[in-house]
N, C-alpha and C positions, 0 to 999 in steps of 0.2 A: 603579507605585510601591508599595513595601511599608510605608514609614513615613516621616513627616516631622514635624519639631518645630522650635521655636525655642529650646528649652531644652537646653543642652549636657549637663547631667547626666542628663536623661531620655534623650537620644540614646545616651550611653555605656552606660547601664543596659539599654536595649532591645537594643542590639547584643550585649552580654554575655549577656543572657537567650536570645537567638536562638542564639548559639553553644553555650551550655550545655545548652539543651533538646534538642539533637541532631536538630532538625528536618531534614528532607530538603531542605536548601537547597544549591544548587550555588554555593558561595562564589566560584568562578572566574567566575561570570556576574553577580556582584553589583557594583553601582556605588554608591560612597559619595561624596556631594557635600556640600560646605560652600559655600553661597551667601552670600558676604560681604555683610554689611549696609551700608546707607547711612543717611543721616538719616531717610529716609521708609520704609525697609524694613529690618526687623531681620534679623540673621544667621539663616539657616535651614539645618538639617541634614536631608539626604534620603538614604534608602536605597531603591534601586530594583533591579529585576531586568532584566538585558539581554535584550531580545527581538530575535532576528535579523529583519532586514527580510524581508518576504514576497518571493516571486519576482516577475518582471515581470507586470504586469496585461495580460491579453489585450485587444486592441482589439475593440470591438463592431462587427461587420460591417454593422450596420443604420444607420450614420450617413450 
C-alpha cells in the first residue's frame, strides 16, 4: 500500500502531488480503492501498487 486516508481532500491532494512530482510510478499497476463507510467504519481511500502473485511454491520433499 502506498497511501491510505479517511480524508477525501487529503486523498485528492496526495494523488495530484504524486502525478505532478513525476515519480517513477507505473500508473497502470496502481489500484485506487474507496472503501465505503458504515456506522462503525468511516470511508477510507486507499492507493496501492499491484504486485503480481509469486509463482507456485515448491513442495518440501522432507515431509
